[in-house]
C-alpha positions as CSV (number, residue, x, y, z in Angstrom):
1,M,-49.4,-53.5,-59.7
2,K,-50.5,-50.9,-57.1
3,S,-50.7,-53.7,-54.5
4,L,-47.1,-54.8,-55.4
5,L,-45.8,-51.3,-55.0
6,L,-47.6,-50.8,-51.7
7,Y,-46.2,-54.1,-50.5
8,C,-42.6,-53.1,-51.4
9,F,-43.0,-49.7,-49.7
10,C,-44.2,-51.3,-46.5
11,F,-41.4,-53.9,-46.6
12,L,-38.7,-51.2,-47.1
13,L,-40.2,-49.1,-44.3
14,S,-40.1,-52.1,-41.9
15,L,-36.5,-52.8,-42.8
16,N,-35.6,-49.2,-42.0
17,V,-37.4,-49.4,-38.6
18,F,-35.7,-52.8,-37.9
19,A,-32.3,-51.3,-38.7
20,Q,-32.7,-48.2,-36.6
21,K,-29.7,-47.6,-34.4
22,V,-29.6,-45.8,-31.0
23,M,-26.8,-43.8,-29.4
24,L,-26.7,-44.4,-25.7
25,K,-25.0,-41.9,-23.4
26,G,-25.1,-40.9,-19.7
27,L,-23.4,-39.8,-16.6
28,V,-21.9,-42.0,-13.8
29,T,-21.7,-40.4,-10.3
30,S,-21.1,-41.4,-6.7
31,Q,-22.2,-39.1,-3.9
32,N,-23.0,-36.5,-6.6
33,E,-19.4,-36.5,-7.9
34,P,-18.5,-37.8,-11.4
35,V,-16.7,-41.1,-11.4
36,E,-14.2,-42.1,-14.2
37,N,-13.0,-45.5,-15.3
38,I,-16.4,-47.2,-14.7
39,T,-17.1,-50.0,-17.2
40,I,-20.6,-49.8,-18.9
41,K,-21.5,-53.1,-20.5
42,I,-24.6,-54.3,-22.4
43,L,-25.4,-57.7,-21.0
44,G,-25.3,-60.4,-23.6
45,S,-23.4,-58.4,-26.2
46,A,-19.9,-57.3,-26.8
47,G,-20.8,-53.6,-26.5
48,S,-18.9,-51.9,-23.6
49,T,-17.1,-48.6,-22.8
50,K,-15.7,-46.7,-19.9
51,S,-16.7,-43.4,-18.3
52,N,-14.2,-40.5,-18.8
53,V,-12.8,-38.1,-16.2
54,S,-16.1,-36.1,-16.2
55,G,-18.1,-39.3,-15.6
56,N,-19.6,-39.3,-19.1
57,Y,-19.9,-42.3,-21.4
58,Q,-21.2,-43.0,-24.8
59,L,-22.1,-46.1,-26.9
60,K,-23.1,-45.8,-30.6
61,D,-25.0,-48.0,-33.1
62,I,-27.1,-50.0,-30.6
63,P,-30.1,-51.7,-32.2
64,S,-33.5,-50.7,-30.6
65,G,-34.8,-53.0,-27.9
66,N,-34.7,-54.0,-24.3
67,Y,-31.4,-54.3,-22.6
68,D,-29.7,-54.8,-19.2
69,L,-26.8,-52.3,-18.6
70,I,-24.1,-53.3,-16.1
71,F,-22.1,-50.5,-14.4
72,S,-19.0,-51.8,-12.6
73,G,-15.7,-50.4,-11.3
74,I,-13.0,-51.0,-8.7
75,G,-14.1,-49.6,-5.4
76,Y,-17.8,-49.4,-6.3
77,Q,-20.8,-51.7,-6.0
78,S,-21.9,-53.0,-9.4
79,K,-25.3,-51.8,-10.6
80,R,-27.7,-53.3,-13.2
81,I,-30.3,-51.1,-15.0
82,K,-33.0,-52.3,-17.4
83,V,-33.6,-50.0,-20.3
84,L,-35.7,-49.7,-23.4
85,L,-33.7,-48.2,-26.2
86,K,-35.6,-46.5,-29.1
87,G,-35.4,-43.4,-31.2
88,D,-32.2,-41.8,-32.2
89,S,-30.6,-41.5,-28.7
90,A,-31.2,-42.4,-25.1
91,Q,-29.7,-41.2,-21.8
92,V,-29.1,-43.4,-18.8
93,N,-27.4,-42.0,-15.7
94,A,-26.2,-44.2,-12.9
95,E,-25.4,-43.4,-9.2
96,L,-23.0,-45.9,-7.7
97,L,-22.4,-46.8,-4.1
98,S,-18.8,-46.7,-2.9
99,L,-17.5,-49.8,-1.1
100,T,-16.5,-48.8,2.4
101,S,-14.1,-51.7,3.1
102,D,-10.4,-50.8,3.1
103,L,-9.8,-53.9,1.1
104,S,-11.7,-52.4,-1.9
105,D,-9.4,-49.3,-2.0
106,V,-7.6,-48.8,-5.4
107,V,-3.9,-48.4,-5.2
108,I,-1.1,-47.6,-7.7
109,T,2.1,-47.8,-5.5
110,G,4.0,-51.0,-5.9
111,V,1.6,-52.5,-8.5
112,N,2.2,-50.3,-11.6
113,R,-1.5,-50.0,-12.6
114,A,-4.7,-49.4,-10.7
115,T,-5.3,-52.5,-8.6
116,Q,-7.8,-53.3,-5.9
117,L,-6.0,-53.5,-2.5
118,R,-7.3,-57.0,-1.7
119,K,-5.8,-58.4,-5.0
120,S,-2.3,-57.3,-4.4
121,P,0.0,-59.8,-2.7
122,V,2.3,-56.9,-1.8
123,P,1.4,-55.6,1.7
124,I,0.1,-52.1,1.0
125,A,-1.5,-49.8,3.5
126,V,-3.6,-46.7,2.7
127,L,-4.0,-43.6,4.8
128,S,-6.7,-41.0,3.8
129,K,-6.7,-37.3,4.5
130,K,-9.4,-37.8,7.1
131,S,-7.2,-40.2,9.0
132,M,-4.2,-37.8,8.8
133,D,-6.3,-35.0,10.2
134,Q,-7.5,-37.1,13.1
135,N,-3.8,-37.9,14.2
136,V,-2.3,-34.8,15.9
137,N,1.1,-34.2,14.4
138,T,3.6,-31.6,13.3
139,N,4.7,-33.3,10.1
140,L,3.5,-35.8,7.6
141,I,5.6,-38.7,8.7
142,E,4.3,-38.5,12.2
143,A,0.7,-38.7,10.8
144,I,1.7,-41.8,8.8
145,V,3.4,-43.5,11.8
146,K,0.3,-42.9,14.0
147,G,-2.1,-44.1,11.2
148,I,-0.4,-47.2,9.8
149,P,0.9,-50.1,12.0
150,G,4.4,-51.3,11.3
151,I,5.8,-47.8,10.6
152,T,8.1,-46.1,13.1
153,A,10.2,-42.9,12.9
154,V,13.4,-41.4,14.2
155,T,12.5,-37.9,15.4
156,T,14.9,-35.1,16.1
157,G,12.8,-32.1,17.1
158,P,9.2,-31.6,16.1
159,N,9.7,-30.9,12.4
160,V,12.0,-33.8,11.5
161,S,10.9,-37.4,11.4
162,K,12.6,-40.2,9.4
163,P,10.3,-43.2,8.4
164,F,11.3,-46.7,9.3
165,I,9.6,-49.8,8.0
166,R,10.1,-52.9,10.0
167,G,13.3,-51.7,11.4
168,L,14.9,-50.4,8.2
169,G,15.1,-46.7,7.3
170,Y,17.3,-43.9,5.7
171,N,18.2,-44.9,2.1
172,R,16.4,-48.3,2.5
173,V,13.0,-46.6,2.5
174,L,12.0,-44.8,-0.7
175,T,9.7,-41.8,-0.4
176,L,7.7,-40.6,-3.4
177,Y,5.8,-37.4,-4.1
178,D,3.0,-38.1,-6.6
179,G,5.1,-41.0,-7.9
180,L,8.3,-39.0,-8.2
181,R,11.1,-40.2,-5.9
182,Q,12.0,-37.7,-3.2
183,E,15.7,-36.8,-3.4
184,G,17.4,-34.8,-0.7
185,Q,20.1,-35.5,1.8
186,Q,18.0,-38.2,3.3
187,W,20.9,-40.2,4.8
188,G,21.0,-38.2,8.1
189,D,18.9,-38.1,11.2
190,E,18.5,-34.4,10.9
191,H,17.2,-34.6,7.3
192,G,13.4,-34.7,7.1
193,I,11.0,-35.1,4.2
194,E,10.5,-31.9,2.2
195,V,6.8,-32.1,1.6
196,D,3.8,-29.9,2.5
197,E,1.6,-32.0,4.8
198,Y,-1.5,-29.9,4.2
199,G,-1.3,-30.6,0.4
200,I,-1.3,-34.4,0.7
201,T,-4.7,-36.1,0.4
202,R,-3.6,-39.7,0.5
203,A,-0.6,-41.8,1.4
204,E,0.1,-45.3,0.1
205,V,2.7,-47.4,2.0
206,V,4.3,-50.6,0.7
207,K,5.4,-52.4,3.9
208,G,8.0,-54.8,2.4
209,P,10.6,-55.1,-0.4
210,A,9.6,-53.0,-3.5
211,S,12.9,-53.1,-5.3
212,L,11.3,-54.8,-8.3
213,T,9.5,-51.7,-9.4
214,Y,11.6,-48.9,-7.8
215,G,15.1,-50.1,-7.5
216,S,17.5,-50.8,-4.6
217,D,16.4,-47.8,-2.5
218,A,13.1,-49.5,-1.9
219,L,14.6,-52.4,-0.1
220,A,12.4,-51.8,3.1
221,G,9.4,-50.3,1.4
222,V,7.9,-47.3,-0.3
223,I,5.9,-44.3,1.0
224,N,4.0,-42.5,-1.8
225,M,2.5,-39.1,-0.8
226,I,-0.3,-38.2,-3.2
227,P,-1.4,-34.5,-3.5
228,Y,-5.0,-33.4,-4.0
229,S,-6.6,-33.7,-7.4
230,P,-9.9,-31.8,-8.0
231,N,-13.0,-33.7,-9.2
232,F,-16.1,-31.6,-9.3
233,E,-18.4,-29.7,-11.7
234,N,-17.0,-28.0,-14.8
235,G,-16.5,-24.2,-14.5
236,K,-16.4,-24.2,-10.7
237,L,-13.7,-22.6,-8.4
238,K,-13.3,-24.3,-5.0
239,G,-11.1,-23.5,-2.1
240,D,-10.2,-24.7,1.4
241,F,-8.5,-23.1,4.3
242,T,-6.9,-25.0,7.2
243,A,-5.6,-23.5,10.5
244,N,-3.8,-25.4,13.2
245,Y,-2.5,-24.6,16.6
246,Q,-0.5,-26.8,19.0
247,S,0.1,-25.8,22.6
248,N,3.1,-28.0,23.1
249,N,5.4,-25.8,20.9
250,G,3.0,-22.9,20.1
251,M,2.9,-24.0,16.5
252,V,0.7,-21.9,14.3
253,G,0.0,-23.3,10.9
254,S,-2.3,-22.3,8.0
255,S,-2.8,-23.4,4.5
256,L,-4.9,-22.1,1.6
257,G,-5.8,-24.3,-1.4
258,L,-7.6,-23.4,-4.6
259,A,-8.8,-25.6,-7.4
260,Y,-10.5,-24.8,-10.7
261,I,-11.9,-26.9,-13.5
262,K,-12.5,-25.6,-17.0
263,N,-13.5,-28.1,-19.7
264,D,-10.7,-30.6,-19.9
265,W,-8.3,-28.7,-17.6
266,K,-7.8,-28.9,-13.9
267,Y,-5.8,-26.3,-11.9
268,T,-4.6,-26.4,-8.3
269,F,-2.7,-23.9,-6.1
270,R,-1.7,-24.1,-2.5
271,A,0.3,-21.9,-0.1
272,T,1.2,-23.0,3.4
273,G,3.0,-21.5,6.4
274,K,4.0,-22.9,9.8
275,T,6.0,-21.4,12.7
276,A,6.8,-22.7,16.2
277,H,9.0,-22.0,19.2
278,S,10.8,-24.6,21.3
279,Y,8.8,-27.7,22.2
280,E,8.1,-28.8,25.7
281,N,8.4,-32.2,27.4
282,K,7.8,-33.3,31.0
283,I,11.4,-33.9,31.9
284,D,13.2,-31.0,30.2
285,G,10.5,-28.3,29.9
286,L,11.1,-26.2,26.9
287,V,13.9,-27.7,24.8
288,Y,16.2,-25.1,23.4
289,G,17.1,-25.2,19.7
290,T,13.9,-26.8,18.4
291,A,12.0,-23.8,16.9
292,F,11.3,-23.8,13.1
293,R,9.6,-21.8,10.4
294,E,8.4,-23.5,7.2
295,Y,6.8,-22.2,3.9
296,N,5.4,-24.2,1.0
297,L,4.1,-23.3,-2.4
298,S,2.7,-25.7,-5.1
299,A,0.7,-25.4,-8.3
300,S,-0.3,-27.9,-11.0
301,A,-2.2,-28.1,-14.3
302,R,-3.7,-31.3,-15.8
303,V,-5.5,-31.9,-19.1
304,D,-7.6,-35.0,-19.7
305,K,-8.4,-36.0,-23.3
306,A,-9.6,-39.1,-25.1
307,W,-5.9,-40.0,-25.7
308,G,-5.1,-39.9,-22.0
309,F,-3.9,-37.2,-19.6
310,S,-0.9,-34.9,-18.9
311,K,-0.1,-33.2,-15.6
312,T,2.6,-30.6,-14.9
313,A,3.4,-29.5,-11.4
314,I,5.8,-27.4,-9.5
315,T,6.5,-27.2,-5.7
316,Y,8.7,-25.1,-3.4
317,Y,9.7,-25.9,0.1
318,D,11.6,-23.6,2.5
319,N,12.4,-24.4,6.1
320,L,14.4,-22.6,8.7
321,M,15.0,-25.1,11.6
322,E,17.2,-24.7,14.7
323,I,19.9,-27.2,15.5
324,P,19.3,-28.7,19.0
325,D,22.4,-28.8,21.2
326,G,21.2,-30.4,24.4
327,S,24.0,-29.1,26.7
328,R,22.9,-28.1,30.2
329,D,24.2,-26.3,33.2
330,S,25.5,-28.8,35.8
331,L,23.8,-27.1,38.7
332,S,20.6,-25.7,37.5
333,R,20.1,-28.2,34.7
334,K,19.0,-25.4,32.4
335,F,19.9,-25.4,28.7
336,T,23.1,-23.5,27.7
337,R,24.1,-22.0,24.3
338,Q,27.3,-22.3,22.4
339,V,29.1,-18.9,21.9
340,L,32.6,-20.0,20.8
341,D,34.0,-22.2,18.0
342,D,37.6,-22.8,19.2
343,G,37.9,-23.1,23.0
344,D,34.2,-23.9,23.5
345,D,33.9,-25.2,27.1
346,I,30.6,-26.8,27.9
347,K,31.1,-26.0,31.6
348,H,31.2,-22.3,31.0
349,R,28.5,-21.7,28.4
350,P,25.9,-19.0,29.2
351,I,22.4,-20.2,30.3
352,V,19.6,-19.7,27.8
353,A,17.1,-17.1,29.0
354,D,13.4,-18.1,29.4
355,V,12.4,-15.5,26.8
356,D,14.5,-17.2,24.2
357,L,12.8,-20.5,24.8
358,N,9.5,-19.0,24.0
359,S,10.7,-17.0,21.0
360,Y,9.5,-17.6,17.5
361,S,12.7,-16.1,16.1
362,I,15.3,-18.5,14.7
363,N,18.6,-18.5,16.6
364,P,22.0,-18.2,14.7
365,L,22.7,-22.0,14.9
366,H,20.2,-23.4,12.4
367,Q,19.5,-25.2,9.2
368,H,18.1,-23.7,6.0
369,I,16.6,-26.3,3.7
370,Q,15.1,-25.4,0.3
371,H,13.7,-27.9,-2.1
372,Y,12.5,-27.2,-5.6
373,R,10.5,-29.8,-7.7
374,F,9.2,-29.6,-11.3
375,Y,7.8,-32.6,-13.0
376,N,5.3,-34.0,-15.6
377,T,3.4,-37.2,-15.6
378,S,1.5,-38.3,-18.6
379,Q,-0.5,-41.3,-19.9
380,L,-1.2,-42.2,-23.5
381,K,-3.9,-44.7,-24.2
382,F,-3.8,-47.2,-27.0
383,G,-7.0,-49.2,-27.0
384,T,-6.4,-51.8,-24.3
385,S,-2.9,-50.7,-23.4
386,D,-1.3,-47.5,-22.2
387,L,2.1,-45.8,-21.9
388,N,3.0,-43.9,-18.7
389,L,5.8,-41.4,-18.6
390,L,7.1,-39.4,-15.6
391,I,10.0,-37.0,-15.9
392,G,11.1,-34.6,-13.2
393,G,13.8,-32.3,-12.0
394,Q,14.5,-31.4,-8.4
395,Q,17.0,-29.4,-6.4
396,S,17.8,-29.8,-2.7
397,V,19.8,-27.0,-1.1
398,R,20.9,-27.6,2.5
399,R,22.8,-25.1,4.6
400,E,23.7,-25.7,8.3
401,Y,25.0,-22.6,10.2
402,N,27.0,-23.9,13.1
403,H,29.6,-21.3,13.8
404,P,28.5,-18.9,16.6
405,T,31.5,-16.6,16.1
406,L,30.6,-16.2,12.4
407,P,26.9,-16.8,12.1
408,S,26.7,-16.0,8.3
409,Q,29.3,-18.7,7.5
410,A,27.6,-22.1,6.6
411,G,29.3,-25.1,8.1
412,L,27.6,-27.4,5.6
413,Y,26.4,-26.1,2.2
414,V,25.5,-28.8,-0.4
415,V,23.4,-28.5,-3.5
416,L,21.9,-31.8,-4.9
417,N,20.5,-31.7,-8.4
418,T,18.5,-34.8,-9.6
419,F,16.8,-35.7,-12.9
420,N,14.3,-38.5,-12.6
421,Y,12.7,-40.6,-15.4
422,D,10.2,-43.4,-15.3
423,L,8.7,-45.1,-18.3
424,K,6.1,-47.9,-18.0
425,Y,4.0,-49.7,-20.7
426,N,1.0,-51.6,-19.5
427,L,0.6,-54.3,-22.2
428,P,-2.8,-55.5,-23.4
429,D,-4.1,-58.4,-21.3
430,F,-3.2,-61.8,-22.6
431,A,-5.0,-65.0,-21.4
432,G,-6.1,-63.0,-18.3
433,I,-2.5,-61.8,-17.5
434,E,-2.0,-58.1,-16.8
435,S,1.7,-57.2,-17.4
436,T,3.9,-54.2,-17.4
437,I,7.4,-53.5,-18.7
438,G,9.3,-50.4,-17.7
439,V,12.6,-48.6,-17.3
440,N,13.4,-46.0,-14.6
441,G,16.3,-44.3,-12.9
442,M,17.9,-41.0,-12.3
443,Y,21.0,-38.8,-12.9
444,Q,22.2,-37.0,-9.8
445,G,25.0,-34.5,-9.0
446,N,26.0,-33.2,-5.6
447,R,28.2,-30.1,-5.2
448,S,29.6,-28.4,-2.1
449,K,29.5,-24.7,-2.0
450,A,31.1,-22.1,0.4
451,A,31.2,-24.3,3.5
452,T,33.7,-25.3,6.2
453,D,32.8,-29.0,6.6
454,F,32.6,-31.5,3.8
455,P,31.1,-34.8,4.9
456,I,30.5,-36.0,1.3
457,P,32.4,-35.6,-1.9
458,D,31.2,-33.8,-5.1
459,Y,29.8,-36.9,-6.8
460,D,27.9,-37.8,-9.9
461,L,25.5,-40.7,-10.0
462,F,23.7,-42.4,-12.8
463,D,21.1,-45.1,-12.2
464,V,19.0,-47.2,-14.6
465,G,16.9,-50.3,-14.2
466,A,14.5,-52.3,-16.3
467,F,11.8,-54.6,-15.1
468,Y,8.9,-56.9,-16.1
469,F,5.9,-57.3,-13.8
470,A,2.8,-59.5,-14.3
471,K,-0.3,-60.5,-12.4
472,K,-3.2,-62.9,-12.9
473,S,-6.5,-63.6,-11.1
474,M,-7.8,-67.2,-10.9
475,G,-11.0,-67.3,-8.9
476,K,-10.1,-66.7,-5.3
477,V,-6.3,-66.6,-6.0
478,D,-4.3,-63.6,-7.3
479,I,-0.7,-64.2,-8.3
480,S,1.9,-61.5,-9.2
481,G,5.6,-61.4,-9.7
482,G,8.4,-60.1,-11.9
483,I,12.1,-59.6,-12.5
484,R,14.4,-56.5,-12.6
485,I,18.0,-55.7,-13.5
486,D,19.8,-52.6,-12.3
487,R,23.0,-50.7,-13.1
488,R,24.3,-47.8,-11.0
489,N,27.5,-45.8,-11.6
490,T,29.0,-43.5,-8.9
491,N,32.0,-41.4,-9.5
492,W,33.9,-38.4,-8.1
493,S,37.4,-36.9,-8.5
494,D,40.0,-36.4,-5.7
495,F,38.5,-34.1,-3.1
496,Y,40.9,-31.9,-1.2
497,V,40.3,-29.9,2.0
498,G,42.5,-27.1,3.4
499,T,42.3,-24.3,5.9
500,N,41.0,-20.8,5.4
501,A,43.8,-18.5,6.7
502,Q,41.4,-15.7,7.6
503,T,38.8,-17.7,9.6
504,G,40.7,-20.8,10.5
505,F,37.9,-22.9,9.2
506,G,38.1,-25.6,6.5
507,K,37.6,-24.9,2.8
508,Q,37.7,-26.9,-0.4
509,V,41.0,-26.5,-2.3
510,S,42.7,-27.9,-5.3
511,A,45.5,-30.5,-5.2
512,T,48.1,-27.9,-6.0
513,D,47.2,-25.8,-2.9
514,G,48.6,-28.4,-0.6
515,G,45.3,-29.5,0.9
516,K,44.5,-32.8,2.6
517,L,43.0,-35.5,0.4
518,Q,39.7,-36.2,2.1
519,F,38.0,-38.4,-0.5
520,P,40.2,-40.3,-3.0
521,A,38.7,-40.5,-6.5
522,L,36.2,-43.3,-7.2
523,N,34.5,-44.6,-10.3
524,K,32.5,-47.8,-9.7
525,N,29.6,-49.6,-11.3
526,Y,27.1,-51.7,-9.3
527,Y,24.9,-54.3,-10.8
528,G,22.1,-56.3,-9.4
529,L,19.3,-58.7,-10.2
530,S,16.1,-58.8,-8.2
531,G,12.8,-60.6,-8.4
532,S,9.6,-61.3,-6.5
533,L,6.6,-63.7,-6.4
534,G,3.5,-63.4,-4.3
535,L,-0.1,-64.6,-4.1
536,T,-3.3,-63.6,-2.4
537,Y,-6.0,-66.2,-1.4
538,N,-9.4,-64.6,-0.8
539,I,-11.1,-66.7,1.9
540,S,-14.0,-64.3,2.1
541,E,-14.9,-60.7,1.5
542,K,-13.3,-59.7,4.8
543,L,-10.6,-62.4,5.3
544,L,-7.7,-63.2,3.0
545,I,-4.2,-64.6,3.2
546,K,-1.1,-63.0,1.5
547,A,2.3,-64.4,1.0
548,N,5.3,-63.2,-1.1
549,I,9.0,-63.8,-1.5
550,A,11.5,-61.3,-2.8
551,R,15.2,-61.1,-3.4
552,G,16.9,-57.7,-3.1
553,I,20.0,-56.4,-4.9
554,P,23.2,-57.5,-3.2
555,G,25.3,-55.7,-5.7
556,T,24.3,-52.3,-4.2
557,E,24.8,-53.1,-0.6
558,H,28.3,-51.5,-0.7
559,Y,26.6,-48.4,-2.0
560,R,24.2,-48.3,0.9
561,N,27.0,-49.0,3.4
562,W,28.9,-46.1,1.9
563,F,26.0,-43.7,2.5
564,Q,25.6,-45.1,6.1
565,R,29.3,-44.2,6.8
566,I,28.7,-40.7,5.4
567,R,25.6,-40.4,7.6
568,S,27.6,-41.3,10.8
569,R,30.3,-38.7,9.7
570,C,27.7,-36.0,9.1
571,T,26.2,-36.4,12.6
572,Y,29.1,-34.5,14.0
573,C,28.7,-31.6,11.7
574,V,25.0,-31.3,12.6
575,F,26.0,-30.5,16.2
576,G,28.6,-28.0,15.4
577,Q,31.8,-30.1,15.6
578,Q,34.5,-29.2,13.0
579,N,36.8,-32.2,13.3
580,L,35.4,-34.9,11.0
């Protein structure tokens, strides 16, 4: 009997040892920095997980024994580690090597979810912060033009550059800030991109039609400017300071950035200032009317949890920028300044003094541009799918002072308010197909204030579009495509302009005041259907072939032509002319 009891005891003890489970945990890093979204898989089993934003991972209830762990992620070399798991818990850390090839970069722009650059049929170029710093520039668009082939710019002065992609620009190129579409008066040559270049750590450029995901304004392509996001040890406060001087226009710029991580929260703050006098070229010397002064403030807070993340950010842009005139004295060829509104004779203008050409003060004929941005971007994870929501509000205020006899009177004064929304759901993979459905658009209202020139009406705009996008990898071939439908409504009431009896300048009036009807009422809907299909054939690790075909939205071409007509009208008001 004793032998039987001893045998049962030993048998139960052996079952307990056999059934012992181990909890596996560890940290994934690259160059001593934590790496998120790395897949950790136990070879030969279904057990797998992903590292979180702090680089940590955890796998529970693993039977004791010898295993091969595979660490893999986009942009990093895969790593295999042999381990012996025993006891209650085990810790296995992994240091991954980053892939240096640009084709291994991970992009978001134009593809909806994180995708390796080489797998995207859409032609996308990436510009890093290091590359931006290596290209001498006075604004962010100049840095992108110098760093990415196929991108050009229309430049009016050192602080204004408009991006063009393969010959198309203005409202045909969509610019994004951290995924939020940039909305200002971007239909004019003199209207730059209201973004702090020092705060951008990466730029992703879609060089081709991207209307499928972003709508009709992305007919030529997309430029997504991505701000800095901290990724270092918990409880640390880090900062950076950048100073810049350019001899061509005496530009002095400086920027201070701070970042702090506390548990699941990340905080950033940045303040930037730039000032410059007139720039110089070999033919004209110092060009009068090209000085500027710019200030930027930005702050953000992000929380990362098991359910996903949420980031809230606010930015402020303030720019005083002179309006270049270009008139010269016929004998000395020196620049002259406008001093009269009515009766201005270019032949009798006074010559600009040399001291004014080197002055950092802003002359009376200038623009004052302010841009406010507040937005939230969040992701909710549901197992193998996730929901992404971006909502944001922004206000663009543009004043152009072009009356030398009344410097405090704005010739152009428009306030543009925009509410943006973007909802995307990345569906669970089915038969190897990654797919996304989404809806995005905006509500926008433009209002003229106390001005004398009115190149555009007080309009309201509502835009909504829904799309479906899918992609699949089949060996060396990657295929992606989708379809989108859009609706845009633009409307405004009759817009009347009269004359201010005290100043002689124009002013907005009501219909009963006997004003001139400048913009007849309009209420029009535009519809469009767009689609795209593309593939990538990976010949080797360094060589691949990409091809794609896309159809734009013909229904909104009238809308774009309307803005182009407005742009040509506004060109006159930029240079101080009053007769539109």
